PDB file of N, CA, C and O in Angstrom:
ATOM      1  N   MET A   1     119.522  80.425 102.120  1.00  0.00           N
ATOM      2  CA  MET A   1     119.498  80.642 100.672  1.00  0.00           C
ATOM      3  C   MET A   1     118.311  79.872 100.085  1.00  0.00           C
ATOM      4  O   MET A   1     118.176  78.673 100.332  1.00  0.00           O
ATOM      5  N   PRO A   2     117.457  80.537  99.319  1.00  0.00           N
ATOM      6  CA  PRO A   2     116.279  79.843  98.765  1.00  0.00           C
ATOM      7  C   PRO A   2     116.669  78.773  97.742  1.00  0.00           C
ATOM      8  O   PRO A   2     117.690  78.871  97.062  1.00  0.00           O
ATOM      9  N   THR A   3     115.831  77.767  97.663  1.00  0.00           N
ATOM     10  CA  THR A   3     115.979  76.716  96.654  1.00  0.00           C
ATOM     11  C   THR A   3     114.805  76.823  95.692  1.00  0.00           C
ATOM     12  O   THR A   3     113.665  77.026  96.108  1.00  0.00           O
ATOM     13  N   TYR A   4     115.095  76.684  94.407  1.00  0.00           N
ATOM     14  CA  TYR A   4     114.082  76.789  93.366  1.00  0.00           C
ATOM     15  C   TYR A   4     113.900  75.445  92.672  1.00  0.00           C
ATOM     16  O   TYR A   4     114.857  74.691  92.497  1.00  0.00           O
ATOM     17  N   SER A   5     112.669  75.156  92.280  1.00  0.00           N
ATOM     18  CA  SER A   5     112.377  73.955  91.493  1.00  0.00           C
ATOM     19  C   SER A   5     111.196  74.253  90.577  1.00  0.00           C
ATOM     20  O   SER A   5     110.394  75.148  90.844  1.00  0.00           O
ATOM     21  N   ARG A   6     111.104  73.498  89.511  1.00  0.00           N
ATOM     22  CA  ARG A   6     109.969  73.656  88.596  1.00  0.00           C
ATOM     23  C   ARG A   6     108.688  73.261  89.313  1.00  0.00           C
ATOM     24  O   ARG A   6     108.675  72.313  90.098  1.00  0.00           O
ATOM     25  N   ASN A   7     107.629  73.980  89.045  1.00  0.00           N
ATOM     26  CA  ASN A   7     106.319  73.611  89.560  1.00  0.00           C
ATOM     27  C   ASN A   7     105.880  72.353  88.807  1.00  0.00           C
ATOM     28  O   ASN A   7     105.898  72.342  87.576  1.00  0.00           O
ATOM     29  N   PRO A   8     105.488  71.296  89.521  1.00  0.00           N
ATOM     30  CA  PRO A   8     105.063  70.073  88.822  1.00  0.00           C
ATOM     31  C   PRO A   8     103.829  70.263  87.943  1.00  0.00           C
ATOM     32  O   PRO A   8     103.508  69.397  87.129  1.00  0.00           O
ATOM     33  N   ALA A   9     103.138  71.386  88.102  1.00  0.00           N
ATOM     34  CA  ALA A   9     101.966  71.661  87.278  1.00  0.00           C
ATOM     35  C   ALA A   9     102.338  72.363  85.976  1.00  0.00           C
ATOM     36  O   ALA A   9     101.486  72.974  85.330  1.00  0.00           O
ATOM     37  N   THR A  10     103.627  72.274  85.587  1.00  0.00           N
ATOM     38  CA  THR A  10     104.075  72.909  84.345  1.00  0.00           C
ATOM     39  C   THR A  10     104.554  71.870  83.348  1.00  0.00           C
ATOM     40  O   THR A  10     104.948  70.760  83.707  1.00  0.00           O
ATOM     41  N   ALA A  11     104.508  72.263  82.103  1.00  0.00           N
ATOM     42  CA  ALA A  11     105.056  71.468  81.002  1.00  0.00           C
ATOM     43  C   ALA A  11     105.686  72.452  80.034  1.00  0.00           C
ATOM     44  O   ALA A  11     105.310  73.623  80.004  1.00  0.00           O
ATOM     45  N   PHE A  12     106.642  71.986  79.241  1.00  0.00           N
ATOM     46  CA  PHE A  12     107.283  72.908  78.314  1.00  0.00           C
ATOM     47  C   PHE A  12     107.594  72.202  77.002  1.00  0.00           C
ATOM     48  O   PHE A  12     107.671  70.976  76.917  1.00  0.00           O
ATOM     49  N   VAL A  13     107.768  73.032  75.994  1.00  0.00           N
ATOM     50  CA  VAL A  13     108.141  72.547  74.674  1.00  0.00           C
ATOM     51  C   VAL A  13     109.027  73.611  74.037  1.00  0.00           C
ATOM     52  O   VAL A  13     108.819  74.808  74.233  1.00  0.00           O
ATOM     53  N   SER A  14     110.009  73.161  73.279  1.00  0.00           N
ATOM     54  CA  SER A  14     110.849  74.126  72.569  1.00  0.00           C
ATOM     55  C   SER A  14     110.194  74.488  71.246  1.00  0.00           C
ATOM     56  O   SER A  14     109.394  73.724  70.705  1.00  0.00           O
ATOM     57  N   HIS A  15     110.540  75.650  70.736  1.00  0.00           N
ATOM     58  CA  HIS A  15     109.974  76.070  69.459  1.00  0.00           C
ATOM     59  C   HIS A  15     110.391  75.099  68.354  1.00  0.00           C
ATOM     60  O   HIS A  15     109.648  74.915  67.390  1.00  0.00           O
ATOM     61  N   ASP A  16     111.561  74.478  68.475  1.00  0.00           N
ATOM     62  CA  ASP A  16     112.030  73.500  67.484  1.00  0.00           C
ATOM     63  C   ASP A  16     111.008  72.385  67.276  1.00  0.00           C
ATOM     64  O   ASP A  16     110.839  71.881  66.166  1.00  0.00           O
ATOM     65  N   GLU A  17     110.337  72.013  68.345  1.00  0.00           N
ATOM     66  CA  GLU A  17     109.373  70.922  68.262  1.00  0.00           C
ATOM     67  C   GLU A  17     108.073  71.349  67.590  1.00  0.00           C
ATOM     68  O   GLU A  17     107.261  70.511  67.199  1.00  0.00           O
ATOM     69  N   LEU A  18     107.885  72.667  67.459  1.00  0.00           N
ATOM     70  CA  LEU A  18     106.656  73.185  66.872  1.00  0.00           C
ATOM     71  C   LEU A  18     106.836  73.720  65.465  1.00  0.00           C
ATOM     72  O   LEU A  18     105.872  73.814  64.705  1.00  0.00           O
ATOM     73  N   SER A  19     108.071  74.072  65.111  1.00  0.00           N
ATOM     74  CA  SER A  19     108.318  74.747  63.841  1.00  0.00           C
ATOM     75  C   SER A  19     109.684  74.352  63.310  1.00  0.00           C
ATOM     76  O   SER A  19     110.586  74.013  64.076  1.00  0.00           O
ATOM     77  N   SER A  20     109.824  74.397  62.017  1.00  0.00           N
ATOM     78  CA  SER A  20     111.117  74.099  61.410  1.00  0.00           C
ATOM     79  C   SER A  20     111.917  75.370  61.120  1.00  0.00           C
ATOM     80  O   SER A  20     113.003  75.293  60.547  1.00  0.00           O
ATOM     81  N   ARG A  21     111.395  76.541  61.509  1.00  0.00           N
ATOM     82  CA  ARG A  21     112.096  77.796  61.260  1.00  0.00           C
ATOM     83  C   ARG A  21     113.260  77.926  62.227  1.00  0.00           C
ATOM     84  O   ARG A  21     113.057  77.985  63.440  1.00  0.00           O
ATOM     85  N   ILE A  22     114.467  77.972  61.705  1.00  0.00           N
ATOM     86  CA  ILE A  22     115.671  77.985  62.525  1.00  0.00           C
ATOM     87  C   ILE A  22     115.775  79.247  63.378  1.00  0.00           C
ATOM     88  O   ILE A  22     116.262  79.168  64.506  1.00  0.00           O
ATOM     89  N   GLU A  23     115.346  80.388  62.893  1.00  0.00           N
ATOM     90  CA  GLU A  23     115.517  81.633  63.637  1.00  0.00           C
ATOM     91  C   GLU A  23     114.746  81.644  64.953  1.00  0.00           C
ATOM     92  O   GLU A  23     115.021  82.482  65.811  1.00  0.00           O
ATOM     93  N   ASP A  24     113.795  80.743  65.132  1.00  0.00           N
ATOM     94  CA  ASP A  24     113.013  80.693  66.359  1.00  0.00           C
ATOM     95  C   ASP A  24     113.449  79.555  67.280  1.00  0.00           C
ATOM     96  O   ASP A  24     112.728  79.220  68.220  1.00  0.00           O
ATOM     97  N   SER A  25     114.602  78.960  67.032  1.00  0.00           N
ATOM     98  CA  SER A  25     114.985  77.753  67.755  1.00  0.00           C
ATOM     99  C   SER A  25     115.438  78.006  69.183  1.00  0.00           C
ATOM    100  O   SER A  25     115.686  77.048  69.914  1.00  0.00           O
ATOM    101  N   ASN A  26     115.554  79.241  69.605  1.00  0.00           N
ATOM    102  CA  ASN A  26     115.996  79.536  70.961  1.00  0.00           C
ATOM    103  C   ASN A  26     114.848  80.013  71.839  1.00  0.00           C
ATOM    104  O   ASN A  26     114.999  80.962  72.608  1.00  0.00           O
ATOM    105  N   THR A  27     113.708  79.357  71.724  1.00  0.00           N
ATOM    106  CA  THR A  27     112.535  79.752  72.476  1.00  0.00           C
ATOM    107  C   THR A  27     111.880  78.519  73.100  1.00  0.00           C
ATOM    108  O   THR A  27     111.774  77.470  72.465  1.00  0.00           O
ATOM    109  N   PHE A  28     111.442  78.664  74.355  1.00  0.00           N
ATOM    110  CA  PHE A  28     110.658  77.647  75.054  1.00  0.00           C
ATOM    111  C   PHE A  28     109.284  78.224  75.332  1.00  0.00           C
ATOM    112  O   PHE A  28     109.133  79.430  75.529  1.00  0.00           O
ATOM    113  N   TYR A  29     108.305  77.374  75.347  1.00  0.00           N
ATOM    114  CA  TYR A  29     106.972  77.735  75.787  1.00  0.00           C
ATOM    115  C   TYR A  29     106.693  76.912  77.035  1.00  0.00           C
ATOM    116  O   TYR A  29     106.758  75.683  77.002  1.00  0.00           O
ATOM    117  N   ILE A  30     106.382  77.589  78.135  1.00  0.00           N
ATOM    118  CA  ILE A  30     106.100  76.906  79.393  1.00  0.00           C
ATOM    119  C   ILE A  30     104.619  77.084  79.700  1.00  0.00           C
ATOM    120  O   ILE A  30     104.117  78.203  79.796  1.00  0.00           O
ATOM    121  N   ALA A  31     103.942  75.972  79.850  1.00  0.00           N
ATOM    122  CA  ALA A  31     102.507  76.001  80.152  1.00  0.00           C
ATOM    123  C   ALA A  31     102.280  75.675  81.617  1.00  0.00           C
ATOM    124  O   ALA A  31     102.845  74.723  82.155  1.00  0.00           O
ATOM    125  N   HIS A  32     101.446  76.482  82.250  1.00  0.00           N
ATOM    126  CA  HIS A  32     100.979  76.151  83.593  1.00  0.00           C
ATOM    127  C   HIS A  32      99.673  75.399  83.376  1.00  0.00           C
ATOM    128  O   HIS A  32      98.666  75.994  82.993  1.00  0.00           O
ATOM    129  N   LEU A  33      99.690  74.115  83.617  1.00  0.00           N
ATOM    130  CA  LEU A  33      98.578  73.251  83.241  1.00  0.00           C
ATOM    131  C   LEU A  33      97.315  73.498  84.062  1.00  0.00           C
ATOM    132  O   LEU A  33      96.209  73.276  83.570  1.00  0.00           O
ATOM    133  N   GLU A  34      97.464  73.951  85.300  1.00  0.00           N
ATOM    134  CA  GLU A  34      96.289  74.208  86.127  1.00  0.00           C
ATOM    135  C   GLU A  34      95.667  75.575  85.841  1.00  0.00           C
ATOM    136  O   GLU A  34      94.460  75.753  85.998  1.00  0.00           O
ATOM    137  N   LYS A  35      96.487  76.535  85.423  1.00  0.00           N
ATOM    138  CA  LYS A  35      95.988  77.888  85.175  1.00  0.00           C
ATOM    139  C   LYS A  35      95.708  78.154  83.694  1.00  0.00           C
ATOM    140  O   LYS A  35      95.146  79.192  83.342  1.00  0.00           O
ATOM    141  N   SER A  36      96.098  77.223  82.836  1.00  0.00           N
ATOM    142  CA  SER A  36      95.921  77.373  81.387  1.00  0.00           C
ATOM    143  C   SER A  36      96.612  78.626  80.856  1.00  0.00           C
ATOM    144  O   SER A  36      96.054  79.344  80.026  1.00  0.00           O
ATOM    145  N   THR A  37      97.824  78.886  81.335  1.00  0.00           N
ATOM    146  CA  THR A  37      98.611  80.009  80.842  1.00  0.00           C
ATOM    147  C   THR A  37      99.862  79.491  80.162  1.00  0.00           C
ATOM    148  O   THR A  37     100.346  78.399  80.459  1.00  0.00           O
ATOM    149  N   ILE A  38     100.378  80.293  79.243  1.00  0.00           N
ATOM    150  CA  ILE A  38     101.615  79.945  78.538  1.00  0.00           C
ATOM    151  C   ILE A  38     102.556  81.128  78.636  1.00  0.00           C
ATOM    152  O   ILE A  38     102.163  82.272  78.407  1.00  0.00           O
ATOM    153  N   SER A  39     103.800  80.842  78.977  1.00  0.00           N
ATOM    154  CA  SER A  39     104.846  81.857  79.041  1.00  0.00           C
ATOM    155  C   SER A  39     105.915  81.525  78.018  1.00  0.00           C
ATOM    156  O   SER A  39     106.198  80.355  77.760  1.00  0.00           O
ATOM    157  N   VAL A  40     106.505  82.549  77.442  1.00  0.00           N
ATOM    158  CA  VAL A  40     107.565  82.381  76.460  1.00  0.00           C
ATOM    159  C   VAL A  40     108.889  82.708  77.137  1.00  0.00           C
ATOM    160  O   VAL A  40     109.026  83.748  77.782  1.00  0.00           O
ATOM    161  N   VAL A  41     109.858  81.820  76.989  1.00  0.00           N
ATOM    162  CA  VAL A  41     111.174  81.987  77.594  1.00  0.00           C
ATOM    163  C   VAL A  41     112.224  81.799  76.502  1.00  0.00           C
ATOM    164  O   VAL A  41     112.143  80.875  75.693  1.00  0.00           O
ATOM    165  N   ASP A  42     113.204  82.687  76.498  1.00  0.00           N
ATOM    166  CA  ASP A  42     114.292  82.531  75.537  1.00  0.00           C
ATOM    167  C   ASP A  42     115.605  82.929  76.181  1.00  0.00           C
ATOM    168  O   ASP A  42     115.639  83.303  77.353  1.00  0.00           O
ATOM    169  N   GLY A  43     116.680  82.851  75.425  1.00  0.00           N
ATOM    170  CA  GLY A  43     117.993  83.276  75.897  1.00  0.00           C
ATOM    171  C   GLY A  43     118.421  82.581  77.177  1.00  0.00           C
ATOM    172  O   GLY A  43     118.319  81.360  77.301  1.00  0.00           O
ATOM    173  N   VAL A  44     118.899  83.370  78.125  1.00  0.00           N
ATOM    174  CA  VAL A  44     119.384  82.840  79.396  1.00  0.00           C
ATOM    175  C   VAL A  44     118.254  82.127  80.148  1.00  0.00           C
ATOM    176  O   VAL A  44     118.504  81.185  80.900  1.00  0.00           O
ATOM    177  N   GLY A  45     117.034  82.571  79.947  1.00  0.00           N
ATOM    178  CA  GLY A  45     115.896  81.917  80.590  1.00  0.00           C
ATOM    179  C   GLY A  45     115.786  80.445  80.239  1.00  0.00           C
ATOM    180  O   GLY A  45     115.390  79.633  81.075  1.00  0.00           O
ATOM    181  N   MET A  46     116.132  80.096  79.007  1.00  0.00           N
ATOM    182  CA  MET A  46     116.108  78.685  78.602  1.00  0.00           C
ATOM    183  C   MET A  46     117.136  77.895  79.392  1.00  0.00           C
ATOM    184  O   MET A  46     116.855  76.787  79.851  1.00  0.00           O
ATOM    185  N   LEU A  47     118.327  78.461  79.553  1.00  0.00           N
ATOM    186  CA  LEU A  47     119.362  77.786  80.333  1.00  0.00           C
ATOM    187  C   LEU A  47     118.880  77.571  81.765  1.00  0.00           C
ATOM    188  O   LEU A  47     119.012  76.476  82.311  1.00  0.00           O
ATOM    189  N   ILE A  48     118.328  78.606  82.366  1.00  0.00           N
ATOM    190  CA  ILE A  48     117.861  78.497  83.748  1.00  0.00           C
ATOM    191  C   ILE A  48     116.777  77.433  83.863  1.00  0.00           C
ATOM    192  O   ILE A  48     116.793  76.635  84.800  1.00  0.00           O
ATOM    193  N   TRP A  49     115.836  77.411  82.925  1.00  0.00           N
ATOM    194  CA  TRP A  49     114.771  76.404  82.958  1.00  0.00           C
ATOM    195  C   TRP A  49     115.359  75.003  82.855  1.00  0.00           C
ATOM    196  O   TRP A  49     114.923  74.093  83.560  1.00  0.00           O
ATOM    197  N   GLU A  50     116.339  74.825  81.988  1.00  0.00           N
ATOM    198  CA  GLU A  50     116.981  73.514  81.860  1.00  0.00           C
ATOM    199  C   GLU A  50     117.713  73.132  83.139  1.00  0.00           C
ATOM    200  O   GLU A  50     117.676  71.973  83.553  1.00  0.00           O
ATOM    201  N   LEU A  51     118.377  74.099  83.769  1.00  0.00           N
ATOM    202  CA  LEU A  51     119.074  73.824  85.026  1.00  0.00           C
ATOM    203  C   LEU A  51     118.106  73.386  86.121  1.00  0.00           C
ATOM    204  O   LEU A  51     118.480  72.627  87.015  1.00  0.00           O
ATOM    205  N   LEU A  52     116.878  73.855  86.056  1.00  0.00           N
ATOM    206  CA  LEU A  52     115.889  73.536  87.084  1.00  0.00           C
ATOM    207  C   LEU A  52     115.271  72.148  86.916  1.00  0.00           C
ATOM    208  O   LEU A  52     114.222  71.863  87.494  1.00  0.00           O
ATOM    209  N   GLN A  53     115.907  71.296  86.137  1.00  0.00           N
ATOM    210  CA  GLN A  53     115.449  69.901  86.070  1.00  0.00           C
ATOM    211  C   GLN A  53     115.557  69.260  87.451  1.00  0.00           C
ATOM    212  O   GLN A  53     114.863  68.292  87.763  1.00  0.00           O
ATOM    213  N   LYS A  54     116.440  69.821  88.264  1.00  0.00           N
ATOM    214  CA  LYS A  54     116.564  69.399  89.661  1.00  0.00           C
ATOM    215  C   LYS A  54     116.551  70.666  90.506  1.00  0.00           C
ATOM    216  O   LYS A  54     116.962  71.724  90.027  1.00  0.00           O
ATOM    217  N   PRO A  55     116.093  70.587  91.746  1.00  0.00           N
ATOM    218  CA  PRO A  55     116.078  71.774  92.606  1.00  0.00           C
ATOM    219  C   PRO A  55     117.492  72.335  92.794  1.00  0.00           C
ATOM    220  O   PRO A  55     118.447  71.585  92.994  1.00  0.00           O
ATOM    221  N   LEU A  56     117.608  73.645  92.728  1.00  0.00           N
ATOM    222  CA  LEU A  56     118.897  74.317  92.907  1.00  0.00           C
ATOM    223  C   LEU A  56     118.734  75.528  93.804  1.00  0.00           C
ATOM    224  O   LEU A  56     117.688  76.176  93.820  1.00  0.00           O
ATOM    225  N   THR A  57     119.781  75.817  94.546  1.00  0.00           N
ATOM    226  CA  THR A  57     119.771  77.036  95.345  1.00  0.00           C
ATOM    227  C   THR A  57     120.029  78.219  94.428  1.00  0.00           C
ATOM    228  O   THR A  57     120.538  78.069  93.318  1.00  0.00           O
ATOM    229  N   GLU A  58     119.667  79.399  94.918  1.00  0.00           N
ATOM    230  CA  GLU A  58     119.948  80.624  94.181  1.00  0.00           C
ATOM    231  C   GLU A  58     121.445  80.734  93.881  1.00  0.00           C
ATOM    232  O   GLU A  58     121.841  81.114  92.779  1.00  0.00           O
ATOM    233  N   GLU A  59     122.257  80.402  94.860  1.00  0.00           N
ATOM    234  CA  GLU A  59     123.713  80.460  94.705  1.00  0.00           C
ATOM    235  C   GLU A  59     124.189  79.538  93.575  1.00  0.00           C
ATOM    236  O   GLU A  59     125.025  79.933  92.763  1.00  0.00           O
ATOM    237  N   ASP A  60     123.659  78.318  93.523  1.00  0.00           N
ATOM    238  CA  ASP A  60     124.042  77.371  92.470  1.00  0.00           C
ATOM    239  C   ASP A  60     123.583  77.839  91.094  1.00  0.00           C
ATOM    240  O   ASP A  60     124.313  77.697  90.113  1.00  0.00           O
ATOM    241  N   LEU A  61     122.370  78.398  91.018  1.00  0.00           N
ATOM    242  CA  LEU A  61     121.878  78.917  89.737  1.00  0.00           C
ATOM    243  C   LEU A  61     122.776  80.037  89.224  1.00  0.00           C
ATOM    244  O   LEU A  61     123.166  80.044  88.057  1.00  0.00           O
ATOM    245  N   VAL A  62     123.096  80.974  90.096  1.00  0.00           N
ATOM    246  CA  VAL A  62     123.952  82.095  89.705  1.00  0.00           C
ATOM    247  C   VAL A  62     125.315  81.577  89.248  1.00  0.00           C
ATOM    248  O   VAL A  62     125.849  82.043  88.241  1.00  0.00           O
ATOM    249  N   ALA A  63     125.877  80.623  89.978  1.00  0.00           N
ATOM    250  CA  ALA A  63     127.185  80.065  89.623  1.00  0.00           C
ATOM    251  C   ALA A  63     127.140  79.376  88.259  1.00  0.00           C
ATOM    252  O   ALA A  63     128.066  79.525  87.461  1.00  0.00           O
ATOM    253  N   GLU A  64     126.073  78.625  87.987  1.00  0.00           N
ATOM    254  CA  GLU A  64     125.948  77.921  86.700  1.00  0.00           C
ATOM    255  C   GLU A  64     125.797  78.899  85.537  1.00  0.00           C
ATOM    256  O   GLU A  64     126.420  78.724  84.490  1.00  0.00           O
ATOM    257  N   VAL A  65     124.976  79.920  85.722  1.00  0.00           N
ATOM    258  CA  VAL A  65     124.797  80.917  84.662  1.00  0.00           C
ATOM    259  C   VAL A  65     126.112  81.645  84.407  1.00  0.00           C
ATOM    260  O   VAL A  65     126.494  81.848  83.255  1.00  0.00           O
ATOM    261  N   ALA A  66     126.796  82.034  85.457  1.00  0.00           N
ATOM    262  CA  ALA A  66     128.073  82.731  85.313  1.00  0.00           C
ATOM    263  C   ALA A  66     129.091  81.859  84.587  1.00  0.00           C
ATOM    264  O   ALA A  66     129.789  82.334  83.691  1.00  0.00           O
ATOM    265  N   ALA A  67     129.179  80.597  84.967  1.00  0.00           N
ATOM    266  CA  ALA A  67     130.142  79.690  84.333  1.00  0.00           C
ATOM    267  C   ALA A  67     129.813  79.464  82.861  1.00  0.00           C
ATOM    268  O   ALA A  67     130.709  79.437  82.018  1.00  0.00           O
ATOM    269  N   THR A  68     128.531  79.301  82.555  1.00  0.00           N
ATOM    270  CA  THR A  68     128.123  79.050  81.174  1.00  0.00           C
ATOM    271  C   THR A  68     128.484  80.215  80.260  1.00  0.00           C
ATOM    272  O   THR A  68     128.901  80.008  79.121  1.00  0.00           O
ATOM    273  N   PHE A  69     128.325  81.429  80.754  1.00  0.00           N
ATOM    274  CA  PHE A  69     128.573  82.607  79.925  1.00  0.00           C
ATOM    275  C   PHE A  69     129.919  83.268  80.206  1.00  0.00           C
ATOM    276  O   PHE A  69     130.204  84.364  79.722  1.00  0.00           O
ATOM    277  N   ASN A  70     130.742  82.577  80.998  1.00  0.00           N
ATOM    278  CA  ASN A  70     132.081  83.070  81.311  1.00  0.00           C
ATOM    279  C   ASN A  70     132.034  84.501  81.853  1.00  0.00           C
ATOM    280  O   ASN A  70     132.797  85.371  81.432  1.00  0.00           O
ATOM    281  N   GLU A  71     131.129  84.715  82.785  1.00  0.00           N
ATOM    282  CA  GLU A  71     130.949  86.016  83.439  1.00  0.00           C
ATOM    283  C   GLU A  71     131.138  85.822  84.940  1.00  0.00           C
ATOM    284  O   GLU A  71     131.120  84.696  85.436  1.00  0.00           O
ATOM    285  N   SER A  72     131.320  86.924  85.653  1.00  0.00           N
ATOM    286  CA  SER A  72     131.423  86.832  87.108  1.00  0.00           C
ATOM    287  C   SER A  72     130.029  86.618  87.699  1.00  0.00           C
ATOM    288  O   SER A  72     129.021  86.992  87.098  1.00  0.00           O
ATOM    289  N   GLN A  73     129.991  86.020  88.869  1.00  0.00           N
ATOM    290  CA  GLN A  73     128.710  85.828  89.539  1.00  0.00           C
ATOM    291  C   GLN A  73     128.057  87.166  89.859  1.00  0.00           C
ATOM    292  O   GLN A  73     126.833  87.289  89.824  1.00  0.00           O
ATOM    293  N   GLU A  74     128.865  88.154  90.168  1.00  0.00           N
ATOM    294  CA  GLU A  74     128.329  89.489  90.452  1.00  0.00           C
ATOM    295  C   GLU A  74     127.613  90.062  89.228  1.00  0.00           C
ATOM    296  O   GLU A  74     126.592  90.736  89.362  1.00  0.00           O
ATOM    297  N   THR A  75     128.146  89.793  88.046  1.00  0.00           N
ATOM    298  CA  THR A  75     127.563  90.318  86.807  1.00  0.00           C
ATOM    299  C   THR A  75     126.192  89.722  86.528  1.00  0.00           C
ATOM    300  O   THR A  75     125.292  90.431  86.078  1.00  0.00           O
ATOM    301  N   VAL A  76     126.018  88.425  86.790  1.00  0.00           N
ATOM    302  CA  VAL A  76     124.762  87.749  86.437  1.00  0.00           C
ATOM    303  C   VAL A  76     123.779  87.638  87.591  1.00  0.00           C
ATOM    304  O   VAL A  76     122.632  87.242  87.384  1.00  0.00           O
ATOM    305  N   HIS A  77     124.197  87.975  88.784  1.00  0.00           N
ATOM    306  CA  HIS A  77     123.350  87.763  89.966  1.00  0.00           C
ATOM    307  C   HIS A  77     122.005  88.462  89.859  1.00  0.00           C
ATOM    308  O   HIS A  77     120.967  87.809  89.970  1.00  0.00           O
ATOM    309  N   ARG A  78     121.994  89.761  89.649  1.00  0.00           N
ATOM    310  CA  ARG A  78     120.735  90.523  89.649  1.00  0.00           C
ATOM    311  C   ARG A  78     119.770  90.009  88.583  1.00  0.00           C
ATOM    312  O   ARG A  78     118.592  89.801  88.874  1.00  0.00           O
ATOM    313  N   GLY A  79     120.245  89.801  87.359  1.00  0.00           N
ATOM    314  CA  GLY A  79     119.382  89.316  86.284  1.00  0.00           C
ATOM    315  C   GLY A  79     118.820  87.936  86.572  1.00  0.00           C
ATOM    316  O   GLY A  79     117.656  87.661  86.281  1.00  0.00           O
ATOM    317  N   THR A  80     119.651  87.060  87.146  1.00  0.00           N
ATOM    318  CA  THR A  80     119.197  85.710  87.476  1.00  0.00           C
ATOM    319  C   THR A  80     118.131  85.754  88.560  1.00  0.00           C
ATOM    320  O   THR A  80     117.098  85.095  88.444  1.00  0.00           O
ATOM    321  N   VAL A  81     118.373  86.518  89.601  1.00  0.00           N
ATOM    322  CA  VAL A  81     117.411  86.626  90.702  1.00  0.00           C
ATOM    323  C   VAL A  81     116.110  87.258  90.218  1.00  0.00           C
ATOM    324  O   VAL A  81     115.028  86.794  90.575  1.00  0.00           O
ATOM    325  N   ASP A  82     116.203  88.309  89.412  1.00  0.00           N
ATOM    326  CA  ASP A  82     114.993  88.943  88.874  1.00  0.00           C
ATOM    327  C   ASP A  82     114.184  87.965  88.036  1.00  0.00           C
ATOM    328  O   ASP A  82     112.958  87.918  88.142  1.00  0.00           O
ATOM    329  N   PHE A  83     114.865  87.186  87.204  1.00  0.00           N
ATOM    330  CA  PHE A  83     114.171  86.209  86.367  1.00  0.00           C
ATOM    331  C   PHE A  83     113.495  85.151  87.232  1.00  0.00           C
ATOM    332  O   PHE A  83     112.354  84.770  86.970  1.00  0.00           O
ATOM    333  N   MET A  84     114.192  84.678  88.258  1.00  0.00           N
ATOM    334  CA  MET A  84     113.603  83.677  89.142  1.00  0.00           C
ATOM    335  C   MET A  84     112.373  84.248  89.851  1.00  0.00           C
ATOM    336  O   MET A  84     111.370  83.554  90.013  1.00  0.00           O
ATOM    337  N   GLN A  85     112.451  85.495  90.268  1.00  0.00           N
ATOM    338  CA  GLN A  85     111.292  86.118  90.919  1.00  0.00           C
ATOM    339  C   GLN A  85     110.097  86.191  89.964  1.00  0.00           C
ATOM    340  O   GLN A  85     108.952  86.023  90.384  1.00  0.00           O
ATOM    341  N   SER A  86     110.364  86.439  88.688  1.00  0.00           N
ATOM    342  CA  SER A  86     109.256  86.484  87.715  1.00  0.00           C
ATOM    343  C   SER A  86     108.651  85.099  87.520  1.00  0.00           C
ATOM    344  O   SER A  86     107.434  84.973  87.381  1.00  0.00           O
ATOM    345  N   LEU A  87     109.480  84.061  87.507  1.00  0.00           N
ATOM    346  CA  LEU A  87     108.953  82.697  87.370  1.00  0.00           C
ATOM    347  C   LEU A  87     108.142  82.297  88.602  1.00  0.00           C
ATOM    348  O   LEU A  87     107.112  81.632  88.485  1.00  0.00           O
ATOM    349  N   VAL A  88     108.605  82.699  89.767  1.00  0.00           N
ATOM    350  CA  VAL A  88     107.862  82.419  91.001  1.00  0.00           C
ATOM    351  C   VAL A  88     106.525  83.164  90.972  1.00  0.00           C
ATOM    352  O   VAL A  88     105.494  82.596  91.330  1.00  0.00           O
ATOM    353  N   ALA A  89     106.536  84.422  90.551  1.00  0.00           N
ATOM    354  CA  ALA A  89     105.306  85.227  90.490  1.00  0.00           C
ATOM    355  C   ALA A  89     104.285  84.610  89.531  1.00  0.00           C
ATOM    356  O   ALA A  89     103.079  84.712  89.757  1.00  0.00           O
ATOM    357  N   GLU A  90     104.763  83.975  88.470  1.00  0.00           N
ATOM    358  CA  GLU A  90     103.870  83.329  87.502  1.00  0.00           C
ATOM    359  C   GLU A  90     103.509  81.912  87.929  1.00  0.00           C
ATOM    360  O   GLU A  90     102.774  81.222  87.222  1.00  0.00           O
ATOM    361  N   ASP A  91     104.017  81.470  89.077  1.00  0.00           N
ATOM    362  CA  ASP A  91     103.776  80.138  89.637  1.00  0.00           C
ATOM    363  C   ASP A  91     104.343  79.025  88.756  1.00  0.00           C
ATOM    364  O   ASP A  91     103.847  77.899  88.779  1.00  0.00           O
ATOM    365  N   LEU A  92     105.366  79.337  87.993  1.00  0.00           N
ATOM    366  CA  LEU A  92     106.027  78.332  87.164  1.00  0.00           C
ATOM    367  C   LEU A  92     107.135  77.639  87.930  1.00  0.00           C
ATOM    368  O   LEU A  92     107.514  76.513  87.608  1.00  0.00           O
ATOM    369  N   VAL A  93     107.655  78.316  88.945  1.00  0.00           N
ATOM    370  CA  VAL A  93     108.739  77.800  89.760  1.00  0.00           C
ATOM    371  C   VAL A  93     108.349  77.962  91.215  1.00  0.00           C
ATOM    372  O   VAL A  93     107.716  78.946  91.599  1.00  0.00           O
ATOM    373  N   LEU A  94     108.737  76.978  92.025  1.00  0.00           N
ATOM    374  CA  LEU A  94     108.494  77.014  93.455  1.00  0.00           C
ATOM    375  C   LEU A  94     109.753  77.489  94.168  1.00  0.00           C
ATOM    376  O   LEU A  94     110.859  77.075  93.820  1.00  0.00           O
ATOM    377  N   ARG A  95     109.593  78.349  95.153  1.00  0.00           N
ATOM    378  CA  ARG A  95     110.713  78.837  95.956  1.00  0.00           C
ATOM    379  C   ARG A  95     110.515  78.336  97.378  1.00  0.00           C
ATOM    380  O   ARG A  95     109.467  78.551  97.986  1.00  0.00           O
ATOM    381  N   ARG A  96     111.529  77.670  97.894  1.00  0.00           N
ATOM    382  CA  ARG A  96     111.444  77.110  99.264  1.00  0.00           C
ATOM    383  C   ARG A  96     112.596  77.606 100.099  1.00  0.00           C
ATOM    384  O   ARG A  96     112.705  77.253 101.274  1.00  0.00           O
TER     385      ARG A  96
END
């Protein structure tokens, strides 16, 4: 089972820290410091990014997302894995 962790070459900030507009408070901006790119993450993606403060297996990520949203692991599995693959493709997350 793969393990995911944040790429140490990334930094992030929440929209709250940039703006006082409440309607935008559920957004993160993740910067890849070596590539000078910025990605916008919101919704479940914010939860996943927060969970990745420590390395987690795919199984643990799926279980945490399912528990947080009171859904079955089967329901959230595909979306979680797809999101992780997009973060890996953008080099924001490392897969080992």
